[in-house]
N, C-alpha and C positions, 0 to 999 in steps of 0.2 A: 441452590436448589439438589445439586450432588451429595452434600454432608446432608440434607434431610433423608434422601431416601435411602443412604446405605445402609438402616437398618434393616431393611424390606426388599436390597435390589439384589439379594440370590434368589428369595422367596416366590418376587415377583415374574425373577425370570424363569424361574421354572413352570408357575404358572402360566406365563404365557405363551409359552412354547409347549405344554404337555409335555415337560423335561427332556425334549430334545436341543436345547442349547446346549448342554456339554458334550453331544453328538456334534453338532456343529463347529466347536470349537476344537474338538479332536481332528478334524476335518480339516481348519483351518491350519493348524501348526503341522500336519502333515504335510502339509500344500509348500512349506517355505522349509521348515527347517531341515537340516542334516545333518550329522553328528557331528558334535562339539564347534556347531555355530553357535556366533555370539551375535543374539537376537533382541532386540529391542519389543517391550509388548508397549503401544503407547496406548495412553487413554488405556489403563488399565484395571480401570473401577477395583472391584474386589480379588483381582489375581488368576480368575479361574484360565484366560488363556494366557497367560504367563506359566502356569503350571499346567497345562497344556503342552507349551512351547517345550518347556521343561522333562517332561515326560515324553517328549518327542524325539529326545537327543540331543537337546542343544546344551554344551556345553555351559555358556553362562548364558543367564539372562537379567535383562533390566526391565522391571515394571514401572514404568510414569506416569503420574495422574496427577490432574492438579488440585484434588479433592484429600485434604486430611482426614477425613471419617472413611474415604473407602481405602485406602491405605492403609487404616489402622487394622481396617476388618482382613486384608488382604495380608500384612504381616503376623496374624495370627495363622494363618493359612499354613503357611514357609520360610525357613529363616535362609532357604539355598539361594531365594530370588532375592534381586538387591532392588530395593523398592526407594523409589526418588519421587519425591515430591516436585512437580513441574509442567511447563503447559507444553502441547503439541504444538504451537504457534510458535514458541519461541524454543527449540530441543539444545536441552544445557551438553553435548556431543561436539566432538568435532565431525568435519568431514571423513565419509569413509568408517565410522565406527563400527558399523554393525555387518555381518555376513546376511541378516535376517532381521526383517521388523513385522509385526502380527497388531492387527485394529481391530476391534471387537466392540460391533455397535457404537463406535465412539469418533468417527469422520465425522459422522450425521451432526456433532454439536460442534461443529468449530468454527468460528465467527467468518473463517477465509479458507473454503475449502481447498482451492488449489492452494495456497500456501500454505497450509497444513501439508499436503501430498510432496509439495517439493520440497518441505524442509526435511518429510520421510525421503526422500529422493536424497539427498546430500548427505544423510549421514550413512547410508549405505553403501556398499562399496559398488564399484561397478560390476554388472551381474549379481549383485545381491539381491535376493526376492523381496515383495512384499505380500503380505494376504490382509485383504480388506471383508471383515466378515460384517453385514449391513442388514438392517432390514428393509425393506421395500415395498412396493404395493404391486399387489399378484395381478395377473390379469386373467380374464375367462369365467369357467366358474366358480370361483373360490373367491373371486372379487367381491359378492355381497356379504359373504361369512367375513370376510378380513374388516370390514366397515363395522361391522355389528361387533366382531370382537374387539377390536382395537379404537371407536371411536364410543362404545356404550359399555364391554364390561370390563377393558380393561381400569379405565378410569373408574369405575364403578368400585373394583378390588384394590385399586392404591386408593381409595378416600373409606375401606373396610379397615387397612393394615394401618398402625401405627406411622407416622409420617409418608406414609405412600400416597398425599394427595397429591405431590407434586408431579404424579405419572399423570393426571389429566395433561401436562406436557407433550405427551408422545402423539398423540392421533396427529398434532400439527407440524412436528418435528417432521414425520415422516412422510406429509404429503409435501414441504416443501423439498424435500430433499431429492436429489437428481434420483432418476431410476438408473435401470443396469448398464443400458448403453450411452445415457449421457455420461455415468460416473468412467465407465470404460474410457470414453473420450478426454473424461478430463485428468487421467490417468496416463493416457499419452502426450498432452500437452504438460504434462508435467516433470516429463524426462524419464518415462517408464518405456519399456519395451514390449511385446510378448503375450500386452494384454487380453486374458480371456477371465471369463465368468460362468458360472454355472449359479442357476438357481436350485432353491431346496426347499421340501415340506410345500410341494404346490407353488412356490413361486412368494412367499412370506420371505423368505432372506434370500442376498446374493451374498458369494463368493467369487471375490475377482483377486487373481492372483497377477503379478506383473515384476519382472528385472530393472533395476537399475542401468539406460543405458553408460 
């Protein structure tokens, strides 16, 4: 499925977020990266968050994804990042290999969320930082608009764009995913401390930041 949506992935991100997705990635990178850090961007997709990590001052960035087609597009964007094919649930790195880890709209797709979070904790050095940017379900006045946008308009846009029909999975994946408070609790159970989060764009996305215990 991710190979199929690779050709329209960047365009759909811009459409779905009215162009705000790049700003959210910059915020995520700024929350995690310190100058000279070795950073992993897990579930890197076409590489935009990994590049934001690099621009935030990381000394080394590794982008990892299990979709070959996504990685092909990432490699076209920059040779300064080490792009690797791999699964977040079976990270091919030694323990304490990274100073920081970022994940942009990727943990939602893990078959076992807490196993994935524990894996991210393993590859972080003690005190290393994790930033998770993920779509969530807003509350309050934006909720009806969100349902119209994600349940109707986004799948419709996906059907119009070549290969985008796979975006019909998006509404169901967001509904299944834990809300911000539950994700914060899962991070705590997975070996992270200092867990905090902020919601963006009226609660449509959440940015969680934590440190490895």
